N, CA and C of each residue as an Amber inpcrd file, in Angstrom:
protein
   618
 225.6240000 149.7650000 177.2600000 226.9660000 149.4360000 177.7180000
 227.9030000 150.5880000 177.3550000 229.0000000 150.7300000 178.0990000
 229.9540000 151.8020000 177.8480000 230.5940000 151.7060000 176.4680000
 230.6660000 150.5120000 175.8950000 231.2570000 150.3150000 174.5690000
 230.2900000 150.6860000 173.4620000 229.0520000 150.9810000 173.7960000
 228.0550000 151.3460000 172.8030000 227.1170000 150.2220000 172.4200000
 227.3710000 149.0210000 172.9030000 226.4970000 147.8810000 172.6020000
 225.3720000 147.7790000 173.6370000 224.3630000 147.0130000 173.2890000
 223.2520000 146.8110000 174.2080000 223.6240000 145.8010000 175.2970000
 222.8140000 145.8330000 176.3610000 222.9730000 144.8640000 177.4440000
 221.8630000 143.8330000 177.3250000 222.2020000 142.5870000 177.5010000
 221.2050000 141.5300000 177.4010000 221.1410000 140.7480000 178.7080000
 219.9650000 140.2200000 179.0010000 219.7890000 139.4500000 180.2280000
 219.8060000 137.9550000 179.9630000 220.1890000 137.2030000 180.9520000
 220.2130000 135.7440000 180.8350000 219.8110000 135.1300000 182.1700000
 219.1080000 134.0330000 182.0840000 218.6360000 133.3380000 183.2880000
 219.4100000 132.0320000 183.4330000 219.9700000 131.8170000 184.6090000
 220.7520000 130.6060000 184.8450000 220.1450000 129.7820000 185.9750000
 220.2790000 128.4800000 185.8310000 219.8210000 127.5510000 186.8650000
 221.0100000 126.6810000 187.2690000 221.3020000 126.6670000 188.5540000
 222.4280000 125.8750000 189.0550000 221.8970000 124.7840000 189.9910000
 222.1780000 123.5540000 189.6580000 221.7080000 122.4220000 190.4620000
 222.8940000 121.8280000 191.2270000 222.7460000 121.7380000 192.5270000
 223.8130000 121.1820000 193.3580000 223.6260000 119.6690000 193.5290000
 224.6910000 119.0270000 193.9220000 224.6280000 117.5810000 194.0980000
 223.6460000 117.1670000 195.1830000 223.4600000 118.0570000 196.1840000
 222.5310000 117.7080000 197.2700000 221.0710000 117.9140000 196.8670000
 220.8330000 118.3340000 195.6180000 219.4660000 118.4970000 195.1330000
 218.9490000 119.9240000 195.1540000 219.6740000 120.8100000 195.8090000
 219.2410000 122.2080000 195.8420000 219.3640000 122.8470000 194.4550000
 218.3970000 123.6770000 194.1430000 218.3840000 124.3650000 192.8500000
 218.4270000 125.8690000 193.0920000 219.3600000 126.5430000 192.4470000
 219.4830000 128.0050000 192.5760000 219.2830000 128.6440000 191.2050000
 218.4420000 129.6610000 191.1640000 218.1910000 130.3760000 189.9180000
 218.5980000 131.8380000 190.0990000 219.2120000 132.3860000 189.0820000
 219.5600000 133.8010000 189.1510000 219.6250000 134.3710000 187.7300000
 219.4700000 135.6810000 187.6700000 219.5050000 136.4000000 186.3870000
 220.6660000 137.3870000 186.4100000 221.3650000 137.4730000 185.3110000
 222.4630000 138.4320000 185.2210000 222.3830000 139.1500000 183.8750000
 223.0800000 140.2720000 183.7870000 223.0860000 141.0610000 182.5570000
 224.5260000 141.2820000 182.1190000 224.7250000 141.2410000 180.8030000
 226.0690000 141.4060000 180.2620000 225.9840000 142.0730000 178.8920000
 227.1280000 142.4970000 178.3950000 227.2210000 143.1290000 177.0750000
 226.9290000 142.0950000 175.9870000 226.2890000 142.5390000 174.9100000
 226.0040000 141.6360000 173.7890000 227.2490000 141.3970000 172.9290000
 228.2840000 142.2450000 173.1220000 229.5440000 142.1140000 172.3540000
 229.2940000 142.1410000 170.8430000 228.4140000 143.0430000 170.4190000
 228.0940000 143.1560000 168.9990000 229.1360000 143.9680000 168.2210000
 229.8620000 144.8140000 168.9260000 230.8320000 145.6700000 168.2450000
 232.0850000 144.8860000 167.8790000 232.4980000 145.0220000 166.6160000
 233.7250000 144.3740000 166.1540000 234.9270000 145.3050000 166.2620000
 234.6540000 146.5830000 166.5380000 235.7300000 147.5680000 166.6050000
 236.2150000 147.8050000 168.0310000 235.3170000 147.5920000 169.0090000
 235.6630000 147.8740000 170.4030000 235.5780000 146.5890000 171.2190000
 236.6040000 146.3180000 171.9650000 236.6020000 145.1530000 172.8600000
 236.0340000 145.5900000 174.2010000 234.9620000 144.9620000 174.6160000
 234.3090000 145.3300000 175.8800000 234.8400000 144.4530000 177.0180000
 235.2390000 145.1040000 178.1040000 235.7770000 144.3790000 179.2530000
 234.8270000 144.4080000 180.4510000 233.6130000 144.9140000 180.2180000
 232.6560000 144.9750000 181.3230000 232.2460000 143.5660000 181.7490000
 232.2150000 143.3490000 183.0440000 231.8200000 142.0430000 183.5560000
 230.3080000 141.9760000 183.7310000 229.8050000 140.7520000 183.8060000
 228.3710000 140.5730000 183.9850000 227.9370000 141.0920000 185.3530000
 226.6590000 141.5220000 185.4030000 226.1100000 142.1140000 186.6260000
 224.8700000 141.3400000 187.0360000 224.8030000 140.9730000 188.2910000
 223.6160000 140.2820000 188.7880000 222.4310000 141.2380000 188.7980000
 221.2460000 140.6670000 188.6680000 220.0350000 141.4670000 188.5330000
 219.8200000 142.3920000 189.7210000 220.0180000 141.9000000 190.9310000
 219.7560000 142.7260000 192.1100000 220.7490000 143.8870000 192.2100000
 221.9770000 143.6700000 191.7090000 222.9720000 144.7530000 191.6930000
 222.5520000 145.8290000 190.6980000 222.1080000 145.3980000 189.5220000
 221.6590000 146.3470000 188.4960000 220.4370000 147.1310000 188.9740000
 219.5250000 146.4480000 189.6490000 218.3380000 147.1220000 190.1780000
 218.7250000 148.1840000 191.1920000 219.7220000 147.8720000 192.0140000
 220.1920000 148.8400000 193.0010000 220.7900000 150.0790000 192.3640000
 221.3290000 149.9400000 191.1500000 221.8760000 151.0790000 190.4250000
 220.7620000 151.9000000 189.7660000 219.7090000 151.2290000 189.3470000
 218.6360000 151.8960000 188.6030000 217.6690000 152.6750000 189.4890000
 217.4030000 152.1610000 190.6780000 216.4310000 152.8120000 191.5640000
 216.7930000 154.2630000 191.8750000 218.0400000 154.6010000 192.2410000
 218.3760000 156.0080000 192.5090000 218.1470000 156.9200000 191.3020000
 218.3560000 156.3780000 190.0890000 218.1060000 157.1790000 188.8900000
 216.6250000 157.4960000 188.7690000 215.7930000 156.4930000 189.0350000
 214.3470000 156.7280000 189.0070000 213.9400000 157.7500000 190.0610000
 214.4630000 157.5880000 191.2630000 214.0830000 158.4880000 192.3490000
 214.5000000 159.9330000 192.0820000 215.5650000 160.1160000 191.2930000
 215.9890000 161.4750000 190.9520000 214.9940000 162.1600000 190.0320000
 214.1190000 161.3670000 189.3830000 213.1070000 161.9070000 188.4810000
 211.7340000 161.9660000 189.1240000 211.6370000 161.5110000 190.3630000
 210.3380000 161.4630000 191.0420000 209.8340000 162.8710000 191.3740000
 208.5160000 162.9710000 191.5220000 207.8820000 164.2590000 191.7960000
 206.8570000 164.0770000 192.9100000 206.9750000 164.8180000 194.0250000
 205.9820000 164.7080000 195.1010000 204.5810000 165.0490000 194.6000000
 203.5860000 164.4210000 195.1920000 202.2100000 164.5940000 194.7340000
 201.7400000 166.0430000 194.8470000 202.1420000 166.7560000 195.9290000
 201.6790000 168.1310000 196.0660000 202.2480000 169.0240000 194.9700000
 203.4340000 168.7010000 194.4770000 203.9860000 169.4390000 193.3370000
 203.1630000 169.1360000 192.0870000 202.8010000 167.8500000 191.9250000
 201.9860000 167.4680000 190.7760000 200.6720000 168.2260000 190.7760000
 200.0260000 168.3160000 191.9480000 198.7300000 168.9920000 192.0390000
 198.8560000 170.4640000 191.6440000 199.9280000 171.1070000 192.0990000
 200.1290000 172.5180000 191.7590000 200.3610000 172.6800000 190.2580000
 201.2610000 171.8640000 189.7010000 201.5690000 171.9670000 188.2770000
 200.3630000 171.6080000 187.4150000 199.5750000 170.6270000 187.8740000
 198.3840000 170.2410000 187.1240000 197.3790000 171.3870000 187.0730000
 197.2400000 172.1050000 188.1800000 196.3130000 173.2480000 188.1880000
 196.7860000 174.3450000 187.2430000 198.1180000 174.5450000 187.1850000
 198.6610000 175.5430000 186.2630000 198.4510000 175.1100000 184.8110000
 198.5670000 173.8120000 184.5600000 198.3370000 173.3110000 183.2120000
 196.9000000 173.5480000 182.7770000 195.9600000 173.3580000 183.7010000
 194.5580000 173.5940000 183.3670000 194.3160000 175.0640000 183.0460000
 194.9970000 175.9500000 183.7630000 194.8960000 177.3800000 183.4540000
 195.4520000 177.6770000 182.0640000 196.5890000 177.0710000 181.7670000
 197.1880000 177.2580000 180.4460000 196.2770000 176.7130000 179.3490000
 195.6700000 175.5420000 179.6110000 194.7790000 174.9410000 178.6240000
 193.5900000 175.8780000 178.3320000 192.9970000 176.4110000 179.4080000
 191.8460000 177.3050000 179.2250000 192.2480000 178.5520000 178.4310000
 193.4350000 179.0950000 178.7580000 193.8980000 180.2820000 178.0480000
 194.1600000 180.0040000 176.5760000 194.7820000 178.8650000 176.2940000
 195.0760000 178.5040000 174.9120000 193.8050000 178.2360000 174.1170000
 192.8320000 177.5910000 174.7540000 191.5690000 177.3290000 174.0670000
 190.8550000 178.6320000 173.7260000 190.9070000 179.5990000 174.6410000
 190.2880000 180.8970000 174.3860000 190.9860000 181.6120000 173.2240000
 192.3170000 181.5950000 173.2300000 193.0720000 182.2190000 172.1430000
 192.7940000 181.5250000 170.8120000 192.7130000 180.2010000 170.8430000
 192.4690000 179.4490000 169.6160000 191.0950000 179.7700000 169.0520000
 190.0960000 179.8360000 169.9230000 188.7450000 180.1610000 169.4460000
 188.7150000 181.5350000 168.7880000 189.4120000 182.5030000 169.4000000
 189.4470000 183.8560000 168.8360000 190.1380000 183.8610000 167.4750000
 191.2540000 183.1350000 167.3570000 191.9750000 183.0710000 166.0870000
 191.1350000 182.4000000 165.0160000 190.4870000 181.2900000 165.3800000
 189.6710000 180.5580000 164.4090000 188.4750000 181.4040000 163.9720000
 187.8860000 182.1440000 164.9000000 186.7590000 183.0170000 164.5620000
 187.1870000 184.0610000 163.5180000 188.3680000 184.6550000 163.7300000
 188.8810000 185.6530000 162.7860000 189.1880000 185.0290000 161.4310000
 189.8490000 183.8860000 161.4380000 190.2270000 183.2300000 160.1880000
 188.9960000 182.7700000 159.4040000 188.0040000 182.2640000 160.1060000
 186.7920000 181.8190000 159.4180000 186.0160000 183.0080000 158.8500000
 186.1200000 184.1580000 159.5230000 185.5100000 185.3670000 158.9700000
 186.1760000 185.7550000 157.6570000 187.5060000 185.6610000 157.6180000
 188.2350000 185.9490000 156.3880000 187.9050000 184.9140000 155.3090000
 187.7100000 183.6690000 155.7360000 187.3570000 182.6100000 154.7940000
 185.9780000 182.8590000 154.1790000 185.0390000 183.2880000 155.0070000
 183.6950000 183.5990000 154.5040000 183.7560000 184.7620000 153.5120000
 184.6160000 185.7450000 153.7880000 184.7500000 186.9000000 152.8920000
 185.2780000 186.4650000 151.5300000 186.2350000 185.5410000 151.5160000
 186.7820000 185.0530000 150.2500000 185.7280000 184.2510000 149.4940000
 184.9490000 183.4510000 150.2160000 183.8790000 182.6860000 149.5640000
 182.8740000 183.6270000 148.9140000 182.5770000 184.7290000 149.5930000
 181.6640000 185.7210000 149.0290000 182.2600000 186.3680000 147.7810000
 183.5580000 186.6430000 147.8030000 184.2320000 187.2230000 146.6320000
 184.1970000 186.2630000 145.4530000 184.3810000 184.9730000 145.7380000
 184.3310000 183.9730000 144.6750000 182.9400000 183.9170000 144.0380000
 181.9160000 184.0430000 144.8730000 180.5530000 184.0230000 144.3520000
 180.2810000 185.2560000 143.4880000 180.7190000 186.4380000 143.9690000
 180.5080000 187.6660000 143.1970000 181.2840000 187.6100000 141.8800000
 182.5090000 187.0580000 141.9480000 183.3170000 186.9440000 140.7420000
 182.6270000 186.0640000 139.7160000 182.0470000 184.9640000 140.1850000
 181.3400000 184.0640000 139.2700000 180.1240000 184.7510000 138.6560000
 179.3910000 185.5240000 139.4780000 178.2200000 186.2500000 138.9670000
 178.6300000 187.2630000 137.8920000 179.7480000 187.9590000 138.1600000
 180.2490000 188.9420000 137.1880000 180.6420000 188.2490000 135.8880000
 181.2330000 187.0850000 136.0130000 181.6330000 186.3220000 134.8210000
 180.4140000 185.8870000 134.0160000 179.3800000 185.4260000 134.7350000
 178.1690000 185.0050000 134.0380000 177.4920000 186.1660000 133.3200000
 177.6040000 187.3320000 133.9030000 176.9890000 188.5080000 133.2860000
 177.8060000 189.0380000 132.1070000 178.9860000 188.4800000 131.9090000
 179.8080000 188.8580000 130.7700000 180.6380000 190.1050000 130.9640000
 180.7990000 190.5410000 132.2270000 181.5710000 191.7610000 132.4800000
 183.0800000 191.5180000 132.4550000 183.5150000 190.2630000 132.5890000
 184.9440000 189.9360000 132.4540000 185.0810000 188.7150000 131.5620000
 186.2400000 188.6120000 130.8750000 186.4230000 187.4620000 129.9880000
 186.8900000 186.2440000 130.7910000 186.9590000 185.1210000 130.1110000
 187.2650000 183.8540000 130.7800000 188.6600000 183.8570000 131.4040000
 189.6650000 184.3670000 130.6700000 191.0350000 184.3630000 131.1860000
 191.1550000 185.2140000 132.4450000 190.5280000 186.3770000 132.4420000
 190.5690000 187.2470000 133.6170000 189.8710000 186.5760000 134.7970000
 188.7550000 185.9160000 134.4900000 188.0110000 185.2060000 135.5490000
 188.8660000 184.0930000 136.1710000 189.5300000 183.3170000 135.3240000
 190.3550000 182.2140000 135.8130000 191.5170000 182.7150000 136.6680000
 192.1200000 183.8140000 136.2510000 193.2460000 184.3650000 137.0160000
 192.7930000 184.8180000 138.3990000 191.6750000 185.5520000 138.4550000
 191.1730000 186.0420000 139.7400000 190.6910000 184.8840000 140.6210000
 190.0680000 183.9050000 139.9860000 189.5950000 182.7400000 140.7420000
 190.7650000 181.9840000 141.3620000 191.8400000 181.7920000 140.5920000
 193.0190000 181.0800000 141.0930000 193.6400000 181.8160000 142.2740000
 193.6830000 183.1510000 142.1910000 194.2450000 183.9500000 143.2790000
 193.4170000 183.8120000 144.5530000 192.0960000 183.8880000 144.3950000
 191.2130000 183.7600000 145.5610000 191.2490000 182.3470000 146.1390000
 191.3240000 181.3330000 145.2980000 191.3810000 179.9520000 145.7760000
 192.6820000 179.7010000 146.5340000 193.7780000 180.3460000 146.0870000
 195.0480000 180.2190000 146.7940000 194.9450000 180.8230000 148.1950000
 194.3020000 181.9990000 148.2900000 194.1060000 182.6280000 149.6010000
 193.2210000 181.7620000 150.4890000 192.1960000 181.1760000 149.8900000
 191.2760000 180.3170000 150.6480000 192.0030000 179.0940000 151.2030000
 192.8230000 178.4690000 150.3670000 193.5710000 177.2910000 150.8110000
 194.5440000 177.6430000 151.9230000 195.1760000 178.8150000 151.8200000
 196.1070000 179.2580000 152.8490000 195.4020000 179.4500000 154.1840000
 194.2150000 180.0500000 154.1570000 193.4490000 180.2570000 155.3860000
 192.9990000 178.9300000 155.9820000 192.5720000 178.0070000 155.1350000
 192.1560000 176.6840000 155.6310000 193.3270000 175.9710000 156.3000000
 194.5480000 176.1560000 155.7380000 195.7320000 175.5600000 156.3480000
 196.0240000 176.1730000 157.7090000 195.8400000 177.4870000 157.8360000
 196.0660000 178.1530000 159.1240000 195.0750000 177.6580000 160.1740000
 193.8250000 177.5010000 159.7860000 192.8100000 176.9990000 160.7170000
 193.1650000 175.5910000 161.1830000 193.6100000 174.7590000 160.2440000
 193.9790000 173.3830000 160.5840000 195.1540000 173.3550000 161.5620000
 196.1200000 174.2410000 161.3380000 197.2880000 174.2870000 162.2310000
 196.9100000 174.7600000 163.6270000 195.9990000 175.7270000 163.7040000
 195.5440000 176.2050000 165.0130000 194.8380000 175.0880000 165.7630000
 193.9680000 174.3600000 165.0730000 193.2280000 173.2600000 165.7060000
 194.1670000 172.1410000 166.1480000 195.2240000 171.9060000 165.3690000
 196.1510000 170.7980000 165.6600000 197.1480000 171.1510000 166.7480000
 197.6650000 172.3850000 166.7180000 198.7820000 172.7460000 167.5960000
 198.3770000 173.3830000 168.9170000 197.1370000 173.7820000 169.0560000
 196.7190000 174.4580000 170.2920000 196.9010000 173.5250000 171.4940000
 197.8280000 173.8730000 172.3620000 198.0360000 173.0890000 173.5780000
 198.5950000 171.7100000 173.3260000 199.3370000 171.5310000 172.2010000
 199.8550000 170.2080000 171.8550000 200.7830000 169.6500000 172.9390000
 201.3870000 170.5320000 173.7340000 202.3720000 170.0870000 174.7220000
 201.7360000 169.7510000 176.0680000 200.4660000 170.1170000 176.2500000
 199.8350000 169.9500000 177.5640000 199.6080000 168.4790000 177.8980000
 199.0710000 167.7140000 176.9590000 198.7890000 166.3070000 177.2490000
 200.0580000 165.5190000 177.5670000 201.1570000 165.6700000 176.7710000
 202.4050000 164.9790000 177.1520000 202.9070000 165.4010000 178.5260000
 202.7340000 166.6730000 178.8660000 203.1750000 167.1480000 180.1730000
 202.3470000 166.5210000 181.2830000 201.0400000 166.3750000 181.0640000
 200.1770000 165.7380000 182.0680000 200.5840000 164.2800000 182.2830000
 200.9050000 163.5940000 181.1930000 201.3290000 162.2020000 181.3170000
 202.6520000 162.1100000 182.0700000 203.5370000 163.0640000 181.8000000
 204.8150000 163.0700000 182.5060000 204.6210000 163.2870000 184.0050000
 203.6980000 164.1770000 184.3710000 203.4300000 164.4230000 185.7910000
 202.9760000 163.1480000 186.4860000 202.0690000 162.4090000 185.8340000
 201.5770000 161.1730000 186.4320000 202.7120000 160.1560000 186.5770000
 203.5620000 160.0760000 185.5620000 204.7030000 159.1540000 185.6230000
 205.6630000 159.5480000 186.7390000 205.9580000 160.8520000 186.8220000
 206.9110000 161.3320000 187.8240000 206.4040000 161.0840000 189.2420000
 205.0890000 161.1770000 189.4400000 204.5190000 160.9140000 190.7640000
 204.5460000 159.4150000 191.0760000 204.2400000 158.5960000 190.0690000
 204.2230000 157.1410000 190.2990000 205.6090000 156.6090000 190.6720000
 206.6590000 157.2830000 190.2090000 208.0220000 156.8470000 190.5230000
 208.3100000 156.9530000 192.0200000 207.6040000 157.8560000 192.7060000
 207.8150000 158.0290000 194.1480000 207.5880000 156.7290000 194.9190000
 206.7780000 155.8480000 194.3560000 206.4260000 154.6090000 195.0440000
 207.4780000 153.5210000 194.8600000 208.4480000 153.7700000 194.0030000
 209.4570000 152.7490000 193.7090000 210.6950000 152.9460000 194.5810000
 211.0770000 151.8880000 195.2790000 212.3010000 151.9390000 196.0870000
 213.0530000 150.6200000 195.9220000 214.0360000 150.3850000 196.7810000
 214.8620000 149.1900000 196.6600000 214.0720000 147.8910000 196.8400000
 212.9020000 147.9900000 197.4660000 212.0970000 146.8020000 197.7060000
 211.1300000 146.4980000 196.5650000 211.0840000 147.3700000 195.5720000
 210.1480000 147.1960000 194.4580000 210.5240000 145.9900000 193.6060000
 209.5070000 145.3870000 192.9850000 209.7710000 144.2850000 192.0680000
 210.5990000 144.7970000 190.8890000 211.4950000 143.9690000 190.4060000
 212.3580000 144.3830000 189.3090000 211.5460000 144.6620000 188.0410000
 210.4490000 143.9250000 187.8470000 209.5910000 144.1680000 186.6820000
 208.9490000 145.5500000 186.7700000 208.6590000 145.9940000 187.9880000
 208.0810000 147.3200000 188.1940000 209.0920000 148.4110000 187.8540000
 210.3360000 148.1860000 188.2040000 211.4020000 149.1410000 187.8660000
 211.5480000 149.2390000 186.3490000 211.5040000 148.0980000 185.6810000
 211.6340000 148.0890000 184.2140000 210.4780000 148.8380000 183.5620000
 209.2510000 148.6290000 184.0690000 208.0790000 149.3240000 183.5030000
 208.2140000 150.8290000 183.6680000 208.7430000 151.2640000 184.7990000
 208.9030000 152.6990000 185.0390000 209.8690000 153.3160000 184.0320000
 210.9570000 152.6250000 183.7430000 211.9350000 153.1550000 182.7880000
 211.3590000 153.2170000 181.3830000 210.4590000 152.2950000 181.0520000
 209.8600000 152.3090000 179.7090000 209.0010000 153.5450000 179.4860000
 208.5220000 154.1420000 180.5750000 207.6760000 155.3330000 180.4590000
 208.4920000 156.6170000 180.2950000 209.7920000 156.5060000 180.5070000
 210.6410000 157.7000000 180.4980000 211.3740000 157.8110000 179.1630000
 211.1940000 158.9400000 178.5160000 211.8780000 159.1860000 177.2530000
 213.0950000 160.0800000 177.4840000 214.0710000 159.9340000 176.6300000
 215.2110000 160.8400000 176.6660000 216.3490000 160.4090000 177.5700000
 216.2660000 159.2070000 178.1530000 217.3680000 158.7170000 178.9850000
 218.2200000 157.7380000 178.1920000 219.5120000 157.9220000 178.2680000
 220.4470000 157.0240000 177.6090000 221.3040000 156.3930000 178.7060000
 220.9730000 155.1650000 179.0510000 221.6630000 154.4920000 180.1540000
 222.9100000 153.7690000 179.6670000 224.0060000 153.9840000 180.3800000
 225.2470000 153.3000000 180.0640000 225.8040000 152.6540000 181.3230000
 226.5520000 151.5740000 181.1250000 227.1340000 150.8680000 182.2560000
 228.6560000 150.8910000 182.1590000 229.2990000 151.2340000 183.2640000
 230.7620000 151.2450000 183.3070000 231.1950000 150.7970000 184.6940000
 232.0190000 149.7820000 184.7300000 232.4920000 149.2250000 186.0060000
 231.3300000 148.8710000 186.9290000 230.3070000 148.2670000 186.3250000
 229.1090000 147.8250000 187.0390000 228.2970000 148.9840000 187.6290000
 228.5380000 150.1920000 187.1510000 227.7870000 151.3640000 187.5730000
 226.9650000 151.8630000 186.3920000 225.7140000 152.2500000 186.6590000
 224.8360000 152.7510000 185.6000000 224.8130000 154.2660000 185.6380000
 224.9760000 154.8640000 184.4830000 224.9520000 156.3220000 184.3490000
 223.8530000 156.6880000 183.3650000 223.0470000 157.6920000 183.7200000
 221.9710000 158.1530000 182.8460000 222.4130000 159.4250000 182.1430000
 222.4280000 159.3720000 180.8220000 222.7710000 160.5440000 180.0230000
 221.5420000 161.0010000 179.2700000 221.3350000 162.3200000 179.1970000
 220.1980000 162.8640000 178.4710000 220.4250000 162.7310000 176.9740000
 219.3540000 162.4000000 176.2700000 219.3920000 162.3380000 174.8170000
 219.1630000 163.7300000 174.2700000 220.1600000 164.2870000 173.5830000
 220.0770000 165.6530000 173.0790000 218.9600000 165.8340000 172.0670000
 218.5330000 164.7420000 171.4260000 217.4890000 164.8440000 170.4150000
 216.0860000 164.6540000 170.9980000 216.0070000 164.3920000 172.2820000
 214.7040000 164.1460000 172.8930000 213.9000000 165.4180000 173.0230000
 212.5790000 165.2980000 172.7960000 211.6640000 166.4180000 172.9850000
 210.7330000 166.1450000 174.1720000 211.1450000 165.2600000 175.0260000
 210.3320000 164.9360000 176.1850000 210.2860000 166.1220000 177.1520000
 209.1400000 166.3590000 177.8240000 209.0730000 167.4220000 178.8270000
 210.0950000 167.2540000 179.9340000 210.5750000 166.0070000 180.1300000
 211.5160000 165.7500000 181.2070000 212.8430000 166.4630000 181.0160000
 213.2080000 166.7830000 179.7870000 214.5190000 167.4090000 179.5970000
 214.5100000 168.8410000 180.1190000 213.3160000 169.3720000 180.3670000
 213.2050000 170.7220000 180.9290000 212.9300000 170.6770000 182.4230000
């Protein structure tokens, strides 16, 4: 709602004297704010749906665009996987070298060529380097192409929105909005406005 409060839905049943029964759903402000008086009037469900559909359609993506972008994503994925393998190969080589140094250091200590304090100091230094390399390997494995899967999901969502129009079921419109991150919907004078969430990291903001 424009006042900053949420909008809630309500279902009403009206029975006429002649026996006819009419059911309708409307949405209104929850009036939770004690500081701001909200003057927005209730909105019938079909009116609200008519406001929401154009917002969805503005985010829709034609299938041929999806196919092109999906192919580019696969190219990016292959490139990132190749780079990650090369980085991990190098880091694991450095890790093996440190493990070898630790073994030689231990052998030297057993032979009595260095005292215990010197051994502990060198061991601690090598173990610190080893832990740092293991952390780098973990980050490469975790972060390689981390953005590709969310982008693929967004493409599928953006294409599915193309099928939604004024004739769509209202539940279908609601499901579509649940898939979209970063939208901040507000209502003013029975009009819905979509504002981008500045804190969102959704691919849609780009």
